[in-house]
N, C-alpha and C positions, 0 to 999 in steps of 0.2 A: 504494500500500500504506500509506503514511504517513497519507493522508487517511482511509482506512478505519479505522485505529487511533485517530485523533482522534475520529471519529464514533461509535466503539464505546462503548456505555454498559453497564457491568456491573450487573446487578440481583440483589440478594440476596433470595431468596424468603422467608427467615425473617423479615426486617424489613419487607418491603413489605406493606402492607395493601391490600385491594381496595376501591377507591372506585367505586361504581356510576356516578357522573357521568363519571369518567375512562375507563371501559371503553367502547371503541368497538365497535359492531356493524355488520355489513355491511348495506348498504341492502337493504330488501326489494324484490324484483322479483316481480311477479305473472306467473308463467310456468306453463303447463300441464305438470305433471310426469308425468302418467299417459300411457302409450302403449298403443295398441290391440293386439289380438291379431295383426293383420296386420303391424304394425310390428315386433313381437317376432319373428315368423317371418322377416321380411325380415332383421333383424339376425342371427338364427340362421343363415340361409342364407349371409350374407356371412362370418360368423366361421368357419363350417365349410367355406367354399368349396365348397359343394355346389350342383349345379344342381337345380332343381325336378324332381320325378318326371317322367321322360320315358318314352315308349313304348320298350319293350325292342327293340333291334335284332334282327331275326329272323335266326337262323342256319339250320343244316341241320335240317329237321323230323325229329322222332322220333315214330313212331306208338305206339299203345297196347301192341302186342305187344312191341316193343323195350323200352318202359318197364317192362313186367312182368318181362321177362328181366333187365334191369339191377337192378331192385328185388330180385328173387330171388337174383341173384348177390351183391348187397350183404349180404343176409340169410345166404347160405351162408358168406361170409367172416366173418360175425359183425362186420360193420362198420356204420357209421352214414351216414345221409344228413343233409342240412342243411335246417332249417325256418326260414324268415324270418318274423318277426313284426313288424308295424308298430304304433307307438304310436298310440293312439286320438286323441290331441290334437296331437301334434307329428310332425315328419317323420323321426323316429328309427326306424331298423330294427335289430333285434337278430337274431342267428342262433343257433339252438339245435340240438344234435345229437339225433337220434331214431333208434332201431333198428327197421328195418322187419321186420314179420312176413311169413311166406310169403304171396305174393299170387297168386291164381288168376283173379280176375275184375275187376270194376269197383271193388272196395273195397280201400283200402290202410289197414292198421292199423300204427301205430308206437308203440313204448314210449319213454317219457322215461328216459334213463339216470340223470339227476340229478333226482330227484323232490322234493327238499327245498323249493326255492323256486318251483316251477312255478306254484302257485296264485297267489302274489303277482304273478308276471309276467303271468299270464293276466288279472288284473284290469285291467291298463293296456294290454295289447297284443292285437292281433287277427292272425289268420293272413293272410299275404300270398302266399307261394308256397313251393315246395320246390326245392332244388338237389340234383341227383344227380351225384356225382363220376363222371367218365368219362375216365380217364387224366389228361391235362393240362387238360381242359375240364370245365365244369359244365353239365349240362342242366337248364333251368328249366321247371317245370310250374306252372301256376296251377290249383289244384284247388278243388273245392267241399268245405267242411268239413261233415262229418256230426256229429261230436262231438269235444269237447276236454275232458279232465278231468285230474286229477293223475297218473293212470297212463298214459293213452294219448291219441293223436290219431287219429281215423278220417277218411279223406278219400275222395272219389269221384274216380276217375281220369278224365282227359279223353281225347279221341281222339288228340291230338298235343301235343307240346311242342317247345321249341327249345333 
């Protein structure tokens, strides 16, 4: 501790003038500072501790008739289903609520309950899948998009989901 006190030099900033010859700069090292898109995604994966997109483990299959019944039940309860959107450039997925309309055939129409920022979201995200609450489970369906706008999303129902 005594040695540190002896080596300590107090500098008064008001009386000290800057001499360019006394100022030391770090030596320049010629290093590539740009990283590639793949390296950025790798860093993102590590920091988020996410595994790359993998195939969904198949659960109990649900056919189209059961799907239509579940969608109409959600509509009857005035409840929402979940729509997953995937970022066009990154591996980020967001989930939005959507209120299904009565479903009779192959077409599912859902209304966005929060319409304010939906157009901004749709600029950067694309449809991935829907999740339908079923008690303690979620049933996932990958559907074909017919139309997405600021009011609704229209989807073509598949033959089965998991």
